[in-house]
DSSP file (Angstrom, degrees, kcal/mol; ACC not computed):
  #  RESIDUE AA STRUCTURE BP1 BP2  ACC     N-H-->O    O-->H-N    N-H-->O    O-->H-N    TCO  KAPPA ALPHA  PHI   PSI    X-CA   Y-CA   Z-CA
    1    1 A M              0   0    0      0, 0.0     2,-0.5     0, 0.0    14,-0.1   0.000 360.0 360.0 360.0 132.0   -3.6    5.9   -6.4
    2    2 A H  E     +A   14   0A   0     12,-0.7    12,-1.9    33,-0.1     2,-0.4  -0.905 360.0 175.2-106.1 128.2   -1.6    9.1   -6.9
    3    3 A R  E     -A   13   0A   0     -2,-0.5     2,-0.4    10,-0.2    10,-0.2  -0.998  11.0-164.1-132.2 139.6   -0.1    9.9  -10.3
    4    4 A V  E     -A   12   0A   0      8,-1.3     8,-2.2    -2,-0.4     2,-0.4  -0.982  22.6-125.5-123.0 130.7    1.7   13.0  -11.3
    5    5 A H  E     +A   11   0A   0     -2,-0.4     6,-0.2     6,-0.2    -2,-0.0  -0.610  38.3 159.9 -74.2 127.9    2.3   14.0  -14.9
    6    6 A C  E     +     0   0A   0      4,-1.0    -1,-0.2     1,-0.5     5,-0.1   0.691  66.6   2.4-117.0 -35.5    6.0   14.6  -15.5
    7    7 A R  E >  S-A   10   0A   0      3,-0.9     3,-2.5     0, 0.0    -1,-0.5  -0.981  92.2 -80.6-146.7 152.2    6.4   14.3  -19.3
    8    8 A P  T 3  S+     0   0    0      0, 0.0     3,-0.1     0, 0.0    -3,-0.0  -0.351 119.9  10.0 -54.9 128.1    3.9   13.7  -22.1
    9    9 A G  T 3  S+     0   0    0      1,-0.2     2,-0.4    -2,-0.1    -4,-0.0   0.359 113.9  94.1  84.1  -5.9    3.2   10.0  -22.2
   10   10 A R  E <   -A    7   0A   0     -3,-2.5    -4,-1.0     2,-0.0    -3,-0.9  -0.939  52.6-168.9-120.6 142.3    5.0    9.3  -18.9
   11   11 A H  E     -A    5   0A   0     -2,-0.4     2,-0.5    -6,-0.2    -6,-0.2  -0.965  19.3-131.9-128.7 146.5    3.5    9.1  -15.4
   12   12 A T  E     -A    4   0A   0     -8,-2.2    -8,-1.3    -2,-0.4     2,-0.5  -0.855  20.5-146.0 -95.1 130.6    5.0    9.0  -12.0
   13   13 A L  E     -AB   3  22A   0      9,-0.6     9,-3.7    -2,-0.5     2,-0.4  -0.864  16.8-163.1 -99.6 127.3    3.6    6.3   -9.8
   14   14 A L  E     -AB   2  21A   0    -12,-1.9   -12,-0.7    -2,-0.5     7,-0.2  -0.863  25.1-107.2-114.2 144.9    3.4    7.2   -6.1
   15   15 A C     >  -     0   0    0      5,-2.7     4,-1.6    -2,-0.4    21,-0.2  -0.479  24.7-137.8 -64.5 133.7    3.0    5.0   -3.0
   16   16 A T  T  4 S+     0   0    0     19,-3.5    20,-0.1    -2,-0.2    -1,-0.1   0.821  98.5  40.8 -64.4 -32.7   -0.5    5.5   -1.6
   17   17 A L  T  4 S+     0   0    0     18,-0.4    -1,-0.2     1,-0.1    19,-0.1   0.934 132.1  16.2 -85.4 -48.9    0.8    5.6    2.0
   18   18 A C  T  4 S-     0   0    0      2,-0.1    -2,-0.2    19,-0.0     3,-0.1   0.554  88.7-131.5-105.7  -9.2    4.0    7.6    1.9
   19   19 A A     <  +     0   0    0     -4,-1.6     2,-0.2     1,-0.2    -3,-0.1   0.616  54.7 148.5  66.9  14.6    3.6    9.4   -1.5
   20   20 A R        -     0   0    0      1,-0.1    -5,-2.7    -6,-0.1    -1,-0.2  -0.536  56.1 -99.9 -75.6 146.0    7.2    8.4   -2.4
   21   21 A E  E     -B   14   0A   0     -7,-0.2     2,-0.7    -2,-0.2    -7,-0.3  -0.445  25.0-143.2 -66.9 135.7    7.8    7.8   -6.1
   22   22 A I  E     -B   13   0A   0     -9,-3.7    -9,-0.6    -2,-0.2     3,-0.1  -0.911  27.6-149.3 -98.5 111.1    7.8    4.1   -7.2
   23   23 A T    >   -     0   0    0     -2,-0.7     3,-2.1     1,-0.2     2,-0.1  -0.322  26.8 -77.6 -85.3 163.6   10.5    4.0   -9.8
   24   24 A E  T 3  S+     0   0    0      1,-0.3    -1,-0.2    -2,-0.1     3,-0.1  -0.352 119.6  19.4 -59.4 132.5   10.8    1.8  -12.9
   25   25 A G  T 3  S+     0   0    0      1,-0.3     2,-0.3    -3,-0.1    -1,-0.3   0.271  96.2 123.7  89.3  -9.9   12.0   -1.7  -11.9
   26   26 A E    <   -     0   0    0     -3,-2.1    -1,-0.3     1,-0.1     2,-0.1  -0.636  64.1-116.6 -85.7 140.3   11.0   -1.2   -8.3
   27   27 A E        +     0   0    0     -2,-0.3    11,-0.6    -3,-0.1     2,-0.3  -0.459  41.0 163.7 -71.1 144.7    8.7   -3.7   -6.6
   28   28 A Y  E     -C   37   0B   0      9,-0.2     2,-0.4    -2,-0.1     9,-0.2  -0.968  31.6-123.5-153.5 164.1    5.3   -2.5   -5.4
   29   29 A W  E     -C   36   0B   0      7,-2.6     7,-2.9    -2,-0.3     2,-0.6  -0.935  14.3-160.0-115.6 132.5    2.0   -4.1   -4.3
   30   30 A A  E     +C   35   0B   0     -2,-0.4     2,-0.3     5,-0.2     5,-0.2  -0.954  27.5 151.0-113.3 116.8   -1.3   -3.2   -5.9
   31   31 A C  E >   -C   34   0B   0      3,-1.8     3,-2.3    -2,-0.6    -2,-0.1  -0.973  63.8 -11.3-151.3 129.5   -4.4   -4.1   -3.8
   32   32 A N  T 3  S-     0   0    0     -2,-0.3     3,-0.1     1,-0.3    -1,-0.0   0.838 129.3 -48.8  51.6  39.6   -7.9   -2.6   -3.5
   33   33 A G  T 3  S+     0   0    0      1,-0.3    -1,-0.3   -32,-0.0     2,-0.3   0.414 114.8 115.7  84.3  -2.2   -6.9    0.5   -5.5
   34   34 A S  E <   -C   31   0B   0     -3,-2.3    -3,-1.8   -33,-0.1     2,-0.5  -0.717  51.6-154.8 -99.5 151.0   -3.7    1.2   -3.5
   35   35 A R  E     -C   30   0B   0     -2,-0.3   -19,-3.5    -5,-0.2     2,-0.4  -0.993  21.2-171.9-121.9 119.9   -0.2    1.1   -4.8
   36   36 A V  E     -C   29   0B   0     -7,-2.9    -7,-2.6    -2,-0.5   -21,-0.1  -0.947  15.5-138.3-125.3 129.9    2.3    0.4   -1.9
   37   37 A C  E >>  -C   28   0B   0     -2,-0.4     3,-0.8    -9,-0.2     4,-0.6  -0.289  34.6-103.1 -76.1 167.5    6.1    0.5   -1.9
   38   38 A A  G >4 S+     0   0    0    -11,-0.6     3,-0.8     1,-0.2     4,-0.4   0.845 120.0  58.3 -61.6 -35.7    8.2   -2.1   -0.1
   39   39 A D  G 34 S+     0   0    0      1,-0.2    -1,-0.2     2,-0.1     4,-0.2   0.797 111.7  40.8 -65.5 -28.2    8.9    0.2    2.8
   40   40 A C  G <> S+     0   0    0     -3,-0.8     4,-2.6     1,-0.1    -1,-0.2   0.425  85.7  99.4 -99.4  -0.7    5.1    0.6    3.5
   41   41 A L  H <X S+     0   0    0     -3,-0.8     4,-2.7    -4,-0.6     5,-0.2   0.895  81.4  49.9 -58.3 -45.0    4.1   -3.0    3.0
   42   42 A A  H  > S+     0   0    0     -4,-0.4     4,-2.2     1,-0.2    -1,-0.2   0.920 113.6  45.7 -62.1 -44.0    4.0   -4.0    6.7
   43   43 A E  H  > S+     0   0    0     -4,-0.2     4,-2.3     2,-0.2    -1,-0.2   0.907 112.6  51.2 -65.3 -41.1    1.9   -0.9    7.6
   44   44 A F  H  X S+     0   0    0     -4,-2.6     4,-2.9     1,-0.2     5,-0.2   0.919 109.4  50.3 -61.6 -43.8   -0.4   -1.5    4.7
   45   45 A A  H  X S+     0   0    0     -4,-2.7     4,-2.4    -5,-0.2    -1,-0.2   0.910 109.2  51.8 -61.2 -42.7   -0.9   -5.2    5.7
   46   46 A R  H  < S+     0   0    0     -4,-2.2     4,-0.4     1,-0.2    -1,-0.2   0.924 112.9  45.4 -58.5 -45.2   -1.7   -4.1    9.3
   47   47 A Q  H >< S+     0   0    0     -4,-2.3     3,-0.9     1,-0.2     4,-0.2   0.927 115.3  45.8 -65.1 -45.6   -4.4   -1.7    8.0
   48   48 A E  H 3< S+     0   0    0     -4,-2.9     3,-0.4     1,-0.2    -1,-0.2   0.833 119.0  41.0 -67.8 -32.5   -5.9   -4.2    5.5
   49   49 A L  T >< S+     0   0    0     -4,-2.4     3,-1.9    -5,-0.2     4,-0.4   0.280  78.7 108.7-100.7  10.3   -6.0   -7.0    8.1
   50   50 A C  G X  S+     0   0    0     -3,-0.9     3,-1.2    -4,-0.4    -1,-0.2   0.815  74.4  60.6 -60.5 -29.7   -7.1   -5.0   11.1
   51   51 A A  G 3  S+     0   0    0     -3,-0.4    -1,-0.3    -4,-0.2    -2,-0.1   0.699 104.4  50.8 -68.6 -17.7  -10.5   -6.7   10.9
   52   52 A C  G <  S+     0   0    0     -3,-1.9    -1,-0.2     2,-0.0    -2,-0.2   0.417  83.1 123.7 -96.8  -1.1   -8.8  -10.1   11.4
   53   53 A H    <   +     0   0    0     -3,-1.2     2,-0.3    -4,-0.4    -3,-0.0  -0.399  34.4 173.0 -68.8 133.3   -6.8   -8.9   14.5
   54   54 A E        -     0   0    0     -2,-0.1     2,-0.5     5,-0.1     5,-0.1  -0.941  26.5-140.7-134.5 156.2   -7.3  -11.0   17.7
   55   55 A T    >   -     0   0    0     -2,-0.3     3,-2.8     3,-0.1     4,-0.0  -0.992  37.3-106.5-118.1 126.5   -5.6  -11.1   21.1
   56   56 A R  T 3  S+     0   0    0     -2,-0.5    -2,-0.0     1,-0.3     0, 0.0  -0.264 107.6  18.2 -55.6 128.2   -5.1  -14.5   22.6
   57   57 A G  T 3  S+     0   0    0      0, 0.0    -1,-0.3     0, 0.0    -3,-0.0   0.264 119.9  67.0  92.0  -9.4   -7.6  -15.1   25.4
   58   58 A R    <   +     0   0    0     -3,-2.8    -2,-0.2     2,-0.0    -3,-0.1  -0.009  67.0 151.9-128.2  27.7   -9.8  -12.3   24.1
   59   59 A E        -     0   0    0     -5,-0.1     2,-0.3     1,-0.1    -5,-0.1  -0.258  45.9-118.8 -62.0 146.7  -11.0  -13.8   20.8
   60   60 A T        -     0   0    0      1,-0.0     2,-0.4     2,-0.0    -1,-0.1  -0.683  22.7-125.7 -85.8 141.0  -14.4  -12.8   19.6
   61   61 A L              0   0    0     -2,-0.3    -1,-0.0     1,-0.1     0, 0.0  -0.723 360.0 360.0 -86.8 132.8  -17.0  -15.5   19.1
   62   62 A Q              0   0    0     -2,-0.4    -1,-0.1     0, 0.0    -2,-0.0   0.381 360.0 360.0-121.9 360.0  -18.6  -15.6   15.7
């Protein structure tokens, strides 16, 4: 999680992936220590779920 001090008592919350500021009232996702903006959600999901990735016809046997 990236935070930058801007004023005493106030913190800027930054997206873990793109480092863009997440402003007050804006949606974001907090998961496993990351804070992710809506624009980065799909990439974050791909990264988090990469261990679950399969290709039809090439599935791994467990």
